[in-house]
C-alpha positions as CSV (number, residue, x, y, z in Angstrom):
1,M,-12.5,-68.1,-35.8
2,K,-11.7,-64.9,-37.7
3,S,-14.8,-63.1,-36.3
4,F,-13.9,-64.2,-32.7
5,T,-10.3,-62.9,-33.1
6,T,-11.7,-59.5,-34.4
7,W,-14.1,-59.4,-31.5
8,F,-11.3,-60.2,-29.0
9,V,-8.9,-57.5,-30.4
10,T,-11.7,-54.9,-30.3
11,F,-12.5,-55.9,-26.7
12,C,-8.9,-55.5,-25.6
13,L,-8.7,-52.1,-27.3
14,L,-11.7,-50.9,-25.4
15,L,-10.1,-52.0,-22.2
16,L,-7.0,-50.0,-23.0
17,L,-9.0,-46.8,-23.6
18,P,-9.0,-44.3,-20.7
19,L,-11.8,-45.2,-18.2
20,N,-12.3,-41.6,-17.4
21,V,-13.8,-40.8,-20.9
22,S,-17.3,-41.6,-19.7
23,A,-16.8,-40.9,-16.1
24,D,-18.8,-38.1,-14.5
25,F,-16.8,-35.0,-13.6
26,K,-16.4,-34.4,-9.9
27,K,-15.7,-30.9,-8.6
28,T,-12.8,-30.5,-6.2
29,K,-14.2,-30.1,-2.7
30,I,-12.5,-27.3,-0.7
31,A,-12.8,-25.3,2.5
32,V,-11.7,-21.7,3.0
33,L,-10.9,-20.7,6.5
34,D,-11.2,-17.1,7.9
35,F,-8.0,-15.2,7.2
36,Q,-5.8,-14.1,10.2
37,L,-5.2,-10.4,10.6
38,Q,-1.6,-9.5,11.3
39,G,0.4,-6.3,11.8
40,D,-1.0,-2.8,12.2
41,S,-4.5,-2.3,13.6
42,F,-7.4,-2.9,11.2
43,E,-10.5,-0.7,11.2
44,N,-12.7,-3.8,10.7
45,K,-12.1,-6.7,13.1
46,D,-14.2,-9.0,10.8
47,L,-12.0,-8.4,7.9
48,G,-10.5,-11.9,8.0
49,A,-14.0,-13.4,7.6
50,I,-14.8,-10.9,4.8
51,V,-11.7,-11.8,2.9
52,A,-12.6,-15.5,3.2
53,E,-16.1,-14.7,1.8
54,W,-14.6,-12.9,-1.2
55,F,-12.4,-15.9,-1.8
56,I,-15.3,-18.3,-1.6
57,T,-17.4,-16.2,-4.1
58,S,-14.5,-16.0,-6.5
59,M,-13.8,-19.8,-6.4
60,V,-17.5,-20.7,-6.8
61,K,-17.7,-18.5,-9.9
62,E,-15.1,-20.7,-11.5
63,G,-17.6,-23.6,-11.5
64,R,-15.0,-26.3,-10.9
65,F,-15.0,-26.2,-7.1
66,D,-17.4,-27.4,-4.4
67,V,-16.8,-25.0,-1.6
68,V,-18.0,-25.9,2.0
69,E,-20.6,-23.4,3.1
70,R,-19.1,-21.1,5.8
71,R,-21.8,-21.7,8.4
72,L,-21.2,-25.5,8.2
73,L,-17.5,-24.9,8.5
74,Q,-18.0,-22.8,11.6
75,K,-20.4,-25.4,13.1
76,I,-17.8,-28.2,12.8
77,I,-15.0,-26.0,14.2
78,S,-17.2,-25.1,17.2
79,E,-18.3,-28.7,17.8
80,Q,-14.8,-30.0,17.6
81,K,-13.5,-27.1,19.7
82,L,-10.9,-26.3,17.0
83,A,-9.1,-23.0,16.6
84,M,-9.1,-22.8,12.8
85,T,-8.3,-19.3,11.6
86,G,-5.4,-18.0,9.6
87,L,-2.2,-19.9,8.8
88,I,-2.9,-23.3,10.6
89,D,-0.6,-26.2,10.6
90,T,-1.0,-29.1,8.2
91,S,-2.0,-31.7,10.9
92,S,-4.9,-29.5,12.1
93,A,-5.9,-28.9,8.5
94,T,-5.9,-32.7,7.8
95,Q,-8.1,-33.3,10.9
96,L,-10.6,-30.6,9.9
97,G,-10.5,-31.8,6.2
98,K,-11.4,-35.3,7.1
99,L,-14.4,-34.1,9.2
100,L,-15.6,-32.0,6.3
101,G,-14.8,-34.5,3.6
102,V,-12.8,-32.0,1.6
103,K,-9.6,-32.6,-0.5
104,V,-8.1,-29.2,0.0
105,I,-8.1,-26.5,2.6
106,I,-7.1,-22.9,1.9
107,S,-5.9,-20.8,4.9
108,G,-4.1,-17.5,5.0
109,S,-3.5,-14.1,6.5
110,V,-3.9,-10.4,5.8
111,M,-0.9,-8.5,6.9
112,K,-0.9,-4.7,7.2
113,L,2.3,-2.8,7.8
114,R,2.5,1.0,7.5
115,N,1.4,1.6,3.9
116,M,1.7,-1.9,2.6
117,V,-1.0,-4.7,2.6
118,E,-0.2,-8.3,1.8
119,I,-2.4,-11.3,1.5
120,N,-0.8,-14.7,1.9
121,A,-2.6,-18.0,1.2
122,R,-1.5,-21.7,1.6
123,I,-3.2,-24.6,-0.3
124,I,-3.1,-27.7,2.0
125,D,-3.7,-31.2,0.6
126,V,-5.8,-33.0,3.2
127,E,-4.8,-36.6,2.2
128,S,-1.0,-36.0,2.2
129,A,-1.1,-33.3,5.0
130,S,1.3,-31.2,2.8
131,I,1.3,-27.7,1.4
132,I,0.6,-27.9,-2.3
133,A,1.4,-24.3,-3.0
134,A,1.7,-20.9,-1.4
135,E,0.7,-17.7,-3.1
136,N,0.8,-14.0,-2.1
137,V,-0.2,-10.6,-3.4
138,R,0.7,-7.2,-2.1
139,S,-0.2,-3.5,-2.5
140,S,0.8,-0.2,-1.0
141,T,-2.9,0.6,-0.2
142,S,-5.8,-1.2,1.4
143,D,-8.4,0.7,-0.6
144,N,-8.8,-2.1,-3.2
145,L,-8.5,-5.1,-0.9
146,Q,-11.2,-7.0,-2.9
147,D,-9.2,-6.6,-6.1
148,L,-6.3,-8.2,-4.3
149,V,-8.4,-11.2,-3.3
150,I,-9.6,-11.7,-6.9
151,E,-6.0,-11.5,-8.0
152,M,-5.0,-14.1,-5.4
153,S,-7.8,-16.4,-6.3
154,K,-6.6,-16.5,-9.9
155,K,-3.2,-17.5,-8.7
156,I,-4.7,-20.3,-6.6
157,I,-6.9,-21.6,-9.5
158,K,-3.7,-22.1,-11.6
159,N,-2.9,-25.0,-9.2
160,F,-6.1,-26.8,-10.2
161,P,-6.0,-27.3,-14.0
162,L,-9.0,-28.9,-15.7
163,E,-8.4,-32.4,-17.2
164,G,-10.6,-34.4,-19.5
165,Y,-10.5,-36.6,-22.6
166,I,-11.2,-36.2,-26.3
167,V,-14.4,-38.1,-27.1
168,N,-14.7,-37.2,-30.8
169,R,-12.7,-35.6,-33.7
170,N,-14.3,-34.2,-36.9
171,G,-11.6,-32.5,-39.0
172,E,-10.2,-29.6,-37.1
173,I,-12.9,-29.7,-34.4
174,I,-12.7,-32.0,-31.4
175,T,-15.2,-32.8,-28.6
176,L,-14.2,-33.0,-25.0
177,D,-16.0,-34.6,-22.0
178,L,-16.1,-31.3,-20.2
179,G,-19.3,-29.2,-20.0
180,I,-20.8,-26.2,-18.3
181,R,-20.8,-27.8,-14.8
182,T,-17.0,-28.3,-14.9
183,G,-16.3,-24.6,-15.3
184,V,-14.9,-24.8,-18.8
185,K,-15.5,-21.6,-20.8
186,P,-15.1,-20.5,-24.5
187,G,-11.6,-19.2,-25.1
188,M,-9.9,-21.5,-22.7
189,K,-6.8,-23.3,-24.1
190,F,-6.0,-27.0,-23.5
191,I,-2.8,-29.0,-24.2
192,V,-3.4,-32.4,-25.7
193,F,-1.3,-35.4,-24.6
194,K,-1.0,-39.1,-25.5
195,E,0.3,-41.6,-23.0
196,G,3.8,-42.9,-23.6
197,Q,6.1,-45.1,-21.6
198,V,5.1,-46.4,-18.2
199,I,7.6,-45.3,-15.6
200,K,8.3,-48.0,-12.9
201,H,10.5,-48.2,-9.9
202,P,13.6,-50.3,-10.7
203,K,13.5,-52.3,-7.5
204,T,9.8,-52.6,-6.4
205,G,8.3,-52.5,-9.9
206,E,5.7,-50.0,-8.6
207,V,4.2,-47.8,-11.4
208,L,5.3,-44.3,-10.6
209,D,3.9,-42.4,-13.6
210,V,3.0,-42.6,-17.2
211,E,4.9,-40.4,-19.7
212,R,2.8,-37.7,-21.4
213,I,3.7,-36.8,-24.9
214,E,2.3,-33.5,-26.1
215,T,0.4,-33.8,-29.4
216,G,-1.1,-30.3,-29.8
217,L,-3.0,-27.3,-28.5
218,V,-6.8,-26.6,-28.8
219,T,-9.1,-23.7,-27.9
220,I,-12.6,-24.1,-26.6
221,T,-15.2,-22.6,-29.0
222,E,-18.6,-23.9,-27.7
223,V,-19.7,-25.2,-24.3
224,R,-22.7,-27.4,-23.7
225,K,-24.1,-29.2,-20.7
226,K,-21.8,-32.2,-20.7
227,I,-19.4,-31.6,-23.6
228,C,-17.6,-28.8,-25.3
229,K,-16.2,-28.2,-28.8
230,A,-12.7,-27.1,-29.4
231,R,-10.7,-26.0,-32.5
232,I,-7.2,-27.4,-33.1
233,N,-4.7,-24.5,-33.0
234,E,-1.5,-26.6,-33.2
235,E,-0.7,-30.2,-34.0
236,K,2.7,-31.8,-33.7
237,S,2.0,-33.8,-36.9
238,P,-1.0,-34.4,-39.1
239,G,-3.5,-36.6,-37.3
240,S,-1.5,-36.8,-34.0
241,I,-4.5,-35.5,-32.0
242,E,-6.8,-38.5,-31.6
243,Y,-9.9,-39.9,-29.8
244,G,-9.2,-40.9,-26.2
245,Q,-6.2,-38.6,-25.6
246,L,-5.9,-36.5,-22.4
247,V,-6.4,-32.7,-22.3
248,K,-5.2,-30.3,-19.6
249,S,-6.1,-26.7,-19.3
250,V,-3.4,-24.0,-19.4
251,I,-3.7,-20.5,-18.1
252,E,-1.9,-18.0,-20.2
253,Q,0.3,-15.6,-18.1
254,Q,-1.4,-12.3,-18.4
255,P,0.5,-9.1,-17.4
256,E,-0.8,-7.7,-14.2
257,K,-2.9,-4.6,-14.6
258,P,-1.2,-1.3,-13.6
259,R,-1.9,0.6,-10.4
260,L,-1.8,4.4,-10.0
261,Y,-0.7,6.2,-6.9
262,I,-1.0,10.0,-6.8
263,A,0.6,12.0,-3.9
264,T,-0.3,15.7,-3.6
265,I,1.0,18.8,-2.0
266,P,-1.0,20.0,-0.2
267,E,-2.4,16.7,1.1
268,N,-6.1,15.7,0.7
269,C,-6.6,17.3,-2.7
270,R,-9.5,16.3,-4.9
271,I,-8.2,13.9,-7.6
272,R,-10.2,13.0,-10.7
273,I,-9.4,11.0,-13.9
274,L,-11.4,12.9,-16.5
275,N,-11.4,10.3,-19.3
276,I,-12.9,7.4,-17.4
277,G,-16.1,7.0,-15.3
278,P,-15.0,5.4,-12.0
279,R,-14.0,7.6,-9.1
280,Y,-10.2,7.7,-8.4
281,T,-9.0,5.7,-5.4
282,Q,-5.4,5.5,-4.2
283,G,-3.7,2.5,-5.9
284,M,-6.5,2.2,-8.4
285,I,-6.2,-0.7,-10.9
286,L,-6.4,0.5,-14.5
287,Q,-6.1,-0.8,-18.0
288,P,-2.7,0.1,-19.6
289,G,-3.1,3.4,-21.4
290,T,-3.1,7.2,-21.0
291,Y,-5.2,9.0,-18.5
292,H,-6.2,12.7,-18.0
293,V,-5.7,13.5,-14.3
294,E,-7.0,16.6,-12.6
295,V,-5.9,17.7,-9.1
296,S,-7.6,20.6,-7.3
297,A,-7.8,22.1,-3.8
298,S,-9.4,25.2,-2.3
299,G,-7.0,28.2,-2.5
300,Y,-4.7,26.5,-5.1
301,K,-4.5,26.6,-8.9
302,K,-6.0,23.4,-10.4
303,Q,-3.6,21.2,-12.3
304,T,-4.3,18.7,-15.1
305,R,-1.8,16.4,-16.8
306,W,-1.8,13.3,-19.1
307,I,-0.3,10.2,-17.5
308,T,0.6,6.9,-19.2
309,V,0.7,3.6,-17.3
310,D,2.2,0.5,-18.7
311,P,1.2,-3.2,-18.2
312,G,2.1,-4.4,-14.7
313,Q,3.4,-1.0,-13.7
314,E,3.0,0.7,-10.3
315,K,2.9,4.3,-11.3
316,H,3.7,6.8,-8.6
317,I,3.5,10.5,-9.3
318,T,3.5,13.7,-7.1
319,V,1.4,16.7,-8.0
320,I,2.4,20.0,-6.4
321,L,-0.3,22.7,-6.6
322,Q,0.5,26.5,-6.7
323,P,-1.3,28.8,-4.3
324,Y,-3.3,31.6,-6.0
325,A,-1.2,34.2,-4.0
326,Q,2.1,33.0,-5.5
327,T,3.2,34.9,-8.6
328,A,6.1,32.6,-9.7
329,F,6.0,28.9,-9.9
330,E,8.9,26.5,-9.8
331,P,8.4,22.8,-10.5
332,E,9.8,21.8,-7.1
333,A,8.1,24.6,-5.1
334,V,5.4,23.9,-2.4
335,P,3.1,26.2,-0.5
336,T,5.0,27.6,2.4
337,E,2.6,30.1,4.1
338,S,2.0,27.6,6.9
339,L,5.7,26.9,7.5
340,P,8.0,29.0,9.8
341,Q,9.8,31.8,8.0
342,P,12.9,33.7,9.1
343,S,12.0,37.0,10.7
344,P,13.3,40.3,9.2
345,Q,15.6,40.8,12.2
346,N,17.2,37.4,11.7
347,R,17.7,38.0,8.0
348,S,19.8,41.1,8.7
349,S,21.9,39.2,11.2
350,L,23.3,36.6,8.8
351,S,27.0,36.5,8.3
352,R,28.4,36.1,4.8
353,Q,28.9,32.4,5.3
354,E,25.4,31.9,6.7
355,A,23.9,33.9,3.8
356,K,25.7,31.5,1.5
357,Y,24.2,28.5,3.3
358,V,20.7,30.0,2.9
359,K,21.3,30.5,-0.8
360,M,22.5,26.9,-1.2
361,L,19.5,25.6,0.8
362,R,17.0,27.4,-1.4
363,S,18.6,26.4,-4.7
364,N,17.0,23.7,-7.0
365,S,20.2,21.6,-6.7
366,L,20.0,18.6,-4.4
367,R,23.8,18.6,-4.2
368,S,23.9,22.3,-3.0
369,K,21.2,21.6,-0.4
370,R,23.0,18.6,0.9
371,D,26.4,20.3,1.0
372,A,24.9,23.2,3.0
373,A,23.2,20.8,5.4
374,K,26.5,18.9,6.0
375,R,28.4,22.2,6.7
376,I,25.7,23.4,9.1
377,T,25.7,20.0,10.9
378,R,29.5,20.0,11.3
379,A,29.5,23.5,12.6
380,A,26.6,22.8,14.9
381,L,25.1,26.1,13.8
382,S,22.4,27.5,16.1
383,N,21.4,30.6,14.2
384,T,17.6,30.2,13.7
385,A,17.6,32.4,10.7
386,V,19.5,29.7,8.9
387,L,17.9,26.7,10.7
388,D,14.4,28.0,9.8
389,V,15.3,27.7,6.2
390,V,16.6,24.2,6.9
391,E,13.3,23.3,8.6
392,N,11.4,24.9,5.7
393,E,13.2,22.8,3.1
394,L,12.7,19.6,5.2
395,M,9.0,20.2,5.4
396,K,8.7,20.7,1.7
397,G,10.6,17.6,0.8
398,Y,10.3,14.8,3.4
399,S,7.2,13.3,1.8
400,V,8.0,13.5,-1.9
401,N,10.5,11.9,-4.4
402,L,11.3,9.2,-1.8
403,S,12.3,6.8,-4.6
404,N,15.2,9.2,-5.4
405,R,18.1,8.2,-3.2
406,S,19.9,11.6,-3.5
407,H,16.7,13.3,-2.4
408,V,16.3,11.0,0.6
409,D,20.0,11.6,1.5
410,T,19.5,15.3,1.3
411,M,16.5,15.2,3.6
412,A,18.5,13.0,6.1
413,W,21.2,15.7,6.3
414,L,18.6,18.4,6.8
415,C,17.4,16.4,9.8
416,K,21.0,16.1,11.1
417,A,21.4,19.8,10.8
418,L,18.4,20.5,13.0
419,G,19.4,17.7,15.5
420,A,23.0,19.1,15.8
421,S,21.7,22.7,16.5
422,G,20.4,22.0,20.1
423,V,17.4,24.3,19.4
424,Q,14.3,22.7,21.0
425,K,11.7,24.4,18.8
426,Y,12.6,22.0,15.9
427,R,11.5,18.9,17.9
428,Y,7.9,19.2,16.5
429,S,9.1,19.2,12.8
430,L,11.4,16.2,13.4
431,K,8.6,14.3,15.2
432,K,6.3,15.0,12.2
433,V,8.9,13.5,9.8
434,V,9.4,10.4,12.0
435,R,5.6,10.0,12.2
436,N,4.7,10.6,8.5
437,T,7.5,9.7,6.2
438,S,7.3,6.4,4.3
439,S,11.1,6.2,3.9
440,R,12.7,3.8,6.4
441,K,16.1,5.4,6.0
442,L,14.8,8.9,6.5
443,R,12.8,7.9,9.5
444,G,15.9,6.3,11.1
445,Y,18.2,9.4,10.6
446,C,15.4,11.7,11.7
447,R,14.9,9.7,14.9
448,K,18.6,9.9,15.7
449,S,18.5,13.6,15.1
450,L,15.5,14.0,17.4
451,N,17.4,12.2,20.1
452,N,20.4,14.6,19.8
453,L,18.2,17.6,20.6
């Protein structure tokens, strides 16, 4: 009788153990649709399909996803006469998902607006016809679009944590039922849980959930075909991590890598980072650190400087080169030989007040420039000897220091001064500012000034 009781208790305990311990791991089956292109014109009309391919490659590399091959996806879409690109609605996604036998569909868009590129993605659960999550990444350049896709895929993967069970414990080392084919990798961290109270609905008695009580944290040290080894980092109490407990992967929040943007005067200078191998591209993703930047252009003195970028920072700098012909250099100066200059006759015809305006405009003080521009605007001054200086200062400053509100305000008043003059020859310069400036505020004021001419 005693042996029967012992056998019966053992049998019951085995029934209570999680059934998934010996279950084969099944990858999450997903489909990635071509991304929809929105906003300004794109140079490559197939970019939406290219972005989808980058996503597929990134997801497959993780090892935990079974991604529908793109040709099969296109075949089903064609046969069913479905329009499945970009940000589709959940009902259409459910219809397609059932045809493909997938659990999740990822759809999205690539939006380009002026100097900004944004990738949006939605994760749609086929069974519930609901959006599980929505993620987005953005950059002020399209040069590194593939890097944005990789960054987005990492955000999406966070919504699919790995789960498994402890199948053995030997001292501080535990074994999990997760192997190479599940996508587990050395260094990954897992939270360990034990099951607690069953949560039931008070009226229907339906089991809604099972309480999870955290017992510790482990780090993967070795991965084999069907299992992996992990070392216990934290344990709530001695021996609290046990055989049969659930584990769930956690993704540590890593600070985003910094990006570097370098604006130059004149434009289209050659930019090199001397202490790294890769060629510089606008908005380049870098490791946090200090970089030796060289900027050069034909007819200008080469400039080098050390620049430090911090984790997650978007570093914007402006480098102004000095022409070889220029004998004195001021930090705020720019090449002006291509800009209109006051003629000698005009210089001699300045009144005392106008000469004062010119001096204020050419000073290094933003406040002085702005005050001069305000007075010229209110006086509706039409003397081109003064207005040429206004135009000169506008051309020097409309594309730099746009994060400085005082600078942008000063540029706006210079536009107003030209607009109030009624002199038609300044239309070209105002149009250039409207067309090229990245400041919305400055563009708006400049457009109004252009209309006043």
